[in-house]
C-alpha positions, 0 to 999 in steps of 0.5 A, spaced: 523 518 753 526 523 757 533 522 754 530 522 747 526 528 746 527 532 753 522 533 758 516 537 757 509 537 761 505 533 756 510 527 756 506 522 760 500 523 755 505 521 750 507 515 753 500 513 756 498 513 749 503 509 746 502 504 752 495 503 751 496 502 743 501 496 745 497 493 750 490 493 746 493 491 739 498 486 742 492 483 746 490 484 753 494 479 758 498 477 752 506 479 753 508 476 747 503 480 743 505 486 747 513 485 745 511 484 738 506 490 737 512 494 741 517 492 736 512 493 730 510 500 733 517 502 733 519 500 726 513 503 723 514 510 727 522 510 725 520 509 718 514 513 718 518 519 721 523 519 716 519 518 710 513 521 711 514 526 717 508 530 716 504 524 718 508 521 723 503 522 729 498 518 725 502 512 724 501 508 731 493 509 730 494 506 723 497 500 726 492 500 732 486 500 727 489 495 722 491 490 727 484 491 730 480 491 723 483 484 722 484 481 729 479 484 734 481 481 740 489 483 738 494 479 735 495 474 741 488 475 744 484 469 746 477 469 748 475 468 756 470 464 759 465 468 763 
């Protein structure tokens, strides 16, 4: 993130939030889901920041909410046995 936006004190928090959204929306333990959601999140943030820049902060959370609304375990999450 540093080459794109520069270094600032809260940079780690921004990266942590994006990583959390990718892991949870992709499905815990699913590498394929994490890759898919990371690409989707990049596209949504890219187009959102160009066309609706006032609301660009909310787009990652809209993606997370949309995925979890239809797939509560994530896109490629599977039920574990306890």
